C-alpha angles and dihedrals in degrees: 000000000000120000126236106263095195091056086211111082127053114251090247091062091047090052092046089055094047096049094041090052092050089052095046092050093048095246085127107038132214111272093021119136123215137168123237090244093054094053093046089054092047094056095031097237128124122266097248095065090036089056090049091049092049090053088055094047089050088051092057091044100251096116139022118218110219114194113242093353106069144243117323121199111229116237121246112241133176089231088061093048092049088054090052093049088048091065102028101080098061090041094051090046090051093049091048095047093047094044095049091052100038109032117116127226098266090049091051092049089049092052093055087056091047091051092054091046090052093052091046095053089047094051091050089054089235105154094181095051090042088055089052092045091054090048089054089048095052093049091050094051094045091051092047089049089074091215117115095200091058093071095052094048096045096047087069091050097046095043092058096040094049091055093047093047094048093055094053109025099096092056102030107016129096106206093189094058092041091050091049091049094052094043093048088052093050097048096046088054091046087057093049093236100149094185094050090044092055091046092051093046087057090049090053090053090046087059093047094050089051092049090051093051088051091059096049094088091058090058097048108183098344 
């Protein structure tokens, strides 16, 4: 079993991120069937943390655990993404409101840095780094919200959204617009302006809805 080089995250979290990244980037394709042992070998992490990570991935809807058969990666569908967007606006508004009111000084300072990093990755046209930047943004906002249930709910929303976005961003995405939407949200929360934060959360979801509509043509009648 490998050790955690960062000495910060539990191995199950390292395994989760590694497997999620493989799924998001299409290195494990929808409909593919793998064994727990195969996945553990691919990411060089022991089977126990990989098993825990797979259980979490199943909870957010990225994989299905089939007893005595293996692990199947769930296909991406436009119907699934439309369901995500249906609930995302009120959730993003709630996170923005709570974080704007409850974030402490160090969290607010970190959000300014995260906003700049997000814009930088967008300006560079680096989709992989932009994906990681938005992941850090979401984690920071959820922590600042001070609500333990928010993270578990939003992890499902973000996991499905990240995968859908990565598949389509090169053709249909606008990294500049996406970067600005994320950065503006982070900055308004860092300033503690609840009204602006909620408004910027709406603008972020507006962008995501527009992005989703743009991809519908590629799905046809799927």
